C-alpha positions, 0 to 999 in steps of 0.5 A: 333237270330230272334224272330218269326219262320221262314219257315225253322223251323222244326216240333213243337217248344221245350217249355222251362217252367220255372225252377224257379219262379221269373221275367224274365231278358233279357240277353242284361241287365245281368251284364256279358259279357259272358251272355250278349253277348251271348258268351255262347249261347242265351236263357233268364235270370230269377231273382229268387224268389224260391231255387229249380231248376226244369227241364225246358223240358224232357230231358237227364242230360248231366252234373252237374257242379262240383260246382253244380251251373249249369246243362247241359240238352240234349232235341231234340238235343239242350244242354240247360244250367240252370246256377245259379248266377253270379260268383257261380263257385267261391263258390265251391259247398257252398250252392248248392245241385245237386238232379240229375247226368249225365245220368239221365232222367228227365221230365219236373218239375223234380227238379235238383238242390236246392240252399240256396239263402240267403248264395249265395247272400251274397257271389256271385254278383247276383242270376240271373239264366241263361237259355241257348241254347249252340248249336244255330246253331241248333236254327232257333228262341227263343220266349221269355216270359216277366213278372213273371213266376212260376216255372214249370207251366208257358212258359219261352220260345219257341225255333224253331229248324232248319229244320235238328235239329231234324232228324239229333239228331235222327239219329246220335247215341249217342254212335257212333254206326252207320253202319260199326262202328269201336270202340277202347278200352276205352283209359286212357288220360294221358296228363297232363291237359287233352284233351286241346288246344294243344293235341286236336289240334294234335288229329285234325291234325291226324283225317283229314289225314283219310276219316273215320268219326271219334268221340271221346266218353266220356260217353254220350257226343261225339265230332267230332274228327276233330274239336278242339272245339269240342274236347276240349269241351268234358272236358276229364281230365287226368285219364278219358277214351275216346272211339274213334268210326270210319266209313269208308274204312280206319276206323281201321287205323284211330283209331289206330292212334288217339288211340296212340295219346290219349294214349300218354302224351301230352304237358301242355298248363299251362304255359311256355313250357319245355326248354324255359328260363324265360322271364326276367331272366337277370335283377332283378325284381323290388321289389313289391311295399309295400302294406299298409293295409289303402289303400282302393284305392289299386286294386288288381289282379293276376300278369301275367307279372313281373315289375313295371311300372307307366303310364296313363290309356288308356281304350282299347275298340273294336267297335263291327263290325256292319253286315248285316244278310241277303244276296242275293247271298250265292255264293258270300258270300261264296267266300267273307268268304273264301278270309277272312279266307285267308287274316286272315291266311297271318295275322297270319303268319306274326304275328307269323314270327314276334315272330320267336324268341321265338317258344313258344309264335309263337305257339300261333298264329299257334294254331289260324291258327289251329282254322281258320281251325277248320271244326265245325267252318266252318260248322256252317258259311257255314250253316249260309250263306246257310240260306240266311245269309250274310258271316259276320253274319253267321260267327259271329254267328258261332265263337261266339257260338264256343267261348261260348261253350268253355267259359261254361267249367269248366276247367280254361285252357279250358275256357280260350281258348275261348279268342283265339277263339274270336281273331280269329273270330273277326280278320276275321269279321273285315276283312269282315266288311272292318275295319281290317286296322284300329288300335287304337290309343294309347297315350305315357306312357299308362297302357292299362285298358280292360275287356280282351286283345286278344293275338293279341292285346298283340302281337302287343302293341307298347313297345315304348307307352304302359308301362303295362297292366291290365284286368278284365279277364283272368289268368297268363296262358292267352296267352296275358299273355304269350306274355306280359311276352316275350315282357317284359311289366308288368301286371296283370290279373283279376284285380278288375273291379272297374278299368274300371271306372279310368278316362282316363289319371289317373296316376297309378303305375302297379305292376306285381310282386305283381299283384295290380294296385295304382291309383294316387300315391304320386309324391315320389312313382312315383320318386322311380319308375321312378328311377328304371326304368330309372336306368334299362333302362340305363344298358339295353342300355349300355349292348346293346351298348358293347354286341359285346365285348368279356365276360371276367372276371375282372381277364382275363378268357374268357367265350363264351356266345352263343344264343339258337334259335328255327327258321331259322329267329332268325340267324340275331338276334344272331348277333345283340345281340353280342352273339358268335354263337349258342349253341343250335339250336332246330331242332324241329322247322322243325318237328312240326306241320306238317303231315309228317317228313321234308325231307333231302333236306329241313333240309340241306337248313334249317341249311345252312342258318342258318350257313351262316347268322352266318358267318365262325366264329360263331359255330352253335351247331345243336341238333338232334331231341328231341321228345318224352315225352312232345313232341309228333309228329302226324305222329311218333306214339308211344306207350303208356307209364306209364312214357313218361319221363322215356320212349322212348324220345331224342336219344332213340326215333331216334336211334330206327327210323334209317330212321329219324335219318339217313337223318337229320344226312346227312342234318347236315353234307351237311350244314356243308360246309356253316359254323362252324357246330357242333352236339349234341345228346339229353338225353344221358343216356349210353355209348352204346347210345353214341356210336350207335348214333356216329357210325351213323353220321360216317358212313353217313359222309364216304358215302358223302365224307364230313370232320370231325365236333365235335360231342357232348352230351347233359348232361341231366340226372344224369347218363352222369354227372356221367359218364362225364369223361369217354363220354369226352374220346370219345366225343368232348364236353359236353353241360349241359341241366339244365331243364332235369337234374333237374327234373331228380335229384330231381325227380320233374316233371317240368311241375307240377305248385305244384312243381315249387316253389321246382324245383331250378336248383340252388339246390346243388344237382344239382350244384354237378353233374354239377361240376363232369361234368365240372371236367370230361370234363376238364380232357380230355380237352374238353369244357363244356357248360350250355345251359339250362335256368339256364345259363341266370339267373344272380344269377347262372352266377357267380356259374356256372363260378366257377364250371368250366363252359366254356360256357353259351348258353341263349335266345337271349334277355339276351345275353348283360346282361349275358355277362355284368354279365361275365364282372362284376366278377372275376373267384376268387370270383366266385370259392368262391361262387361255393365253398359255394354253393356246401355246402349249403342246397338248392338253396334259401341258394345258392341265399343268398350266391350270394347276400352276394357277390354281396353286 
C-alpha cells in the first residue's frame, strides 16, 4: 500500500479519527502475523490508554462480533474493522460490553463498545487495538499519523479511495434491488456448519452456469454467488436466513437452482467425510506419554494426528517472494498471470492424483483448484494489473486480502480456510517469481516445527525424513491435519508458541495422541518410544510381505479381505496391498465436482478399466450412485427436506431419476465383460425398492443381451437387517455398511462431533443387527460382508468373524494388517468373543472383552 495519494484516487479522502486515546503503533510491529502481514487488511494499531471505543467516522455497523471485542463498520464502500487486543476472542465476551448492534448508523465519536482494561490486559496477549480496512482493493493509499492521539479528536489515518470506489458503492444497492431484479423468498440454511467451504463451492459452481448476476443477501450484507470466498464471508450459519437476488434473462431459473442448493443439506467440513475409515485403524496407537505435573518444559497443544515420534526439531519457513510493484505492459502481465494460473492448476491436479487413494484428501486440492477460479480473486488481481501493477504484486495483494477476510471471521472452520487461500496464492506467486521449483531441504529424523503448515506442504512431506510436525496455529479440523492423519504422521496443532524458540536439532518427543511435545527427553524415554516404533514398523513390514497370502484363521476358516476404493487410479494399489478384489467401489467419484452427470460411455470406460486392472480373478463390486442427504449434486436439484438423512437419498433418489439410474446400470453391465463385476444398491429399506431396482437391471440386461451378474444390497438400515432373511431369498449377497447402520440404529447423526464419542459401531445393538443379517444371509447360502469402517477396526475383526461375516472390505492401507489379524485368530475364540459381545452393555464393554481375549 502506498503512503501518498495517487492520480487515480477518487474524491476526498476518508478521514479516520482515533477510536481510542493512545500511542500509534505500525501494523508491522503488532506481534500477530494476521495483522503484521496484513492478512486481515491494511491500517494501523493503537496502544490504548482509554477504555471506550468510539466510531472513527460516520458509518453503518455491519457486524458486532459475538465476543464483543471487535466491530465492523461500512463507510463509503469500505469495510473497517476495529479489533481490541490480541487473542481477545478467547475471552468470549468477558470484560467487553457492546454499545451498538448490526444495522445501527453511527456518527464519528459515537461509542461502539467499552472494555475493562485491567481484566483484558491480565487475560489476553495484548491490548493493542487494530483499525483495519479489510477490502483494500477499494483503497488507493493510506496516510497514517504517528505519535499520541486523543480519542474522537485526532486523525488516525487518511484513506484515499480508488476512483471507482465511491461510485460503485453508491450504485450498488446493498439489498440487491437493481433494475429488473428478482428475489427469492427467505431461505433457511440447513447445512450443518452453515455455508462453509464445500457448500459455498457448490453454490459458486452452480451460479457460474447462469448468465444472471447473482447475489446472496444476509441482512445488510451481500455476497457474489460466483465467489466461494465472498459466500463464506457472509458467515451464514445453520438456521439463518439467506435471500437470493438475480438480474438477467435467466434470473428466475438461476434463483430456483441456487435456492434449492441453499435449502438442501450440504456436507460438513469439520472432519472426515462420512464413509471414510479412520486413517490408522489397523494398528493400536501408542499410549499417550505420561505427563508429569512438574514438567515445566512440556509444550501443550491440540491432538491433530495420532502417534508418537522421536526426532530433531527442524523449523520450516518459506522465504517471502520478492515482487516488483510496477510493470510497464499490462497485457504482458495479464498473460503472465494466466500462464501461472494454468501451471498452478496442473500442479494441483498432480497433487490430487497422487492422493487418489483417498477421495476425501484428494478433494482438498480439488477445492484449491476451485479457489483458483474464484471470480472475485481474479477480478481483484486483474484490477491491480490494470492499475499498473505487476502480475505478482497484483496477485499477492488480491489473495492476501481474500485470506484476510476469511481469517477475520468468527467461525473457526471458515477462518481455517484462510490457510487454503494463502496456500493457493503462494503457489501462483512463486510460479510468477520463478521460485516454484525450489523445495526446502529437510534433514532425516525431522520433527517439523512451524507457525502454520499449508496443505500442499503436508501432502508433499517426505515420510522417510519427517517423523511428525507441530504448528503454533491451526486445529484438528485443518486440511493439513487431515492430510497428516492420512499419511500416518503424528501431528499437534495450536502448540505453545515457545516451540519456535527451540534450537534446530533439539531432540524432542512429539505425542500426537496427547497433543504435547517434550523437549530434550531422557534416554530411557527415547528408548521406550523407539522400541515401540521399531516393533510397529517391523510388524507392518512383515504384514506387507505376506499380504498376498490368503487370510485364513488358525483353525482353517478362509476370510476374504477386499478393498474399498473411490477412483480408477486406486485399482493398481488394490493388487499391491494384497486385497482379493474390491468390495466397494464408490461410484460417486464420476458424478461429483462437475456440472452434469457422466454419460454411459464415460462410466463404462472407467468401470472397465478398474475391472481390467484387477484381473480376471478379483471381484469388483460397484455400488450404484449414493447421493442425497450428506452428498448433494449441483446438477441434481432436490427439494428441501426437514431431515435429509431420512429423505430422498441412495436408491430412493436414483429410482426417482430413472434416466441417470438406467445409464449407470447399462455402463456396469457393459463393463462386466472386462472382469468379475457385481452390482449393489445403497440404502435399501424395503423389498419394493429392491425389486424395482433389480427389475431395472434385468430390463437393461435383456436389451443389451449381456450375461447375468451378481446383484446385491447394502444393509445400512435397521429395516434391511431385520428383513435380511427375506432379502437373501432374492439378492445374491448382502454387504453391511456399518457407518449408516450405526447412525440409524443409535439415532445419532454421525456428522455431529458432540455425539462422536457415543457413536460406536461395536455397540451391542448394532452387533445384534449384524448377527441377524449374517444369519438371514446364510439361511439362503448368500455371502455376507462388511464394507463399513468397522471392518478395518482391529478390535472388531474377531467380533465380526464370530457373528458369521464371510468377507471384510477395508481401505487399501489397512488390508495387510486386517489379513494378519485374521490369521492370528481361531474361529472358536471369535465365536466366544461374539457371544459375550452381544450381551455387553455398550461398545466400551465389547472392546474390553476383546482386550481380555487378546491378553
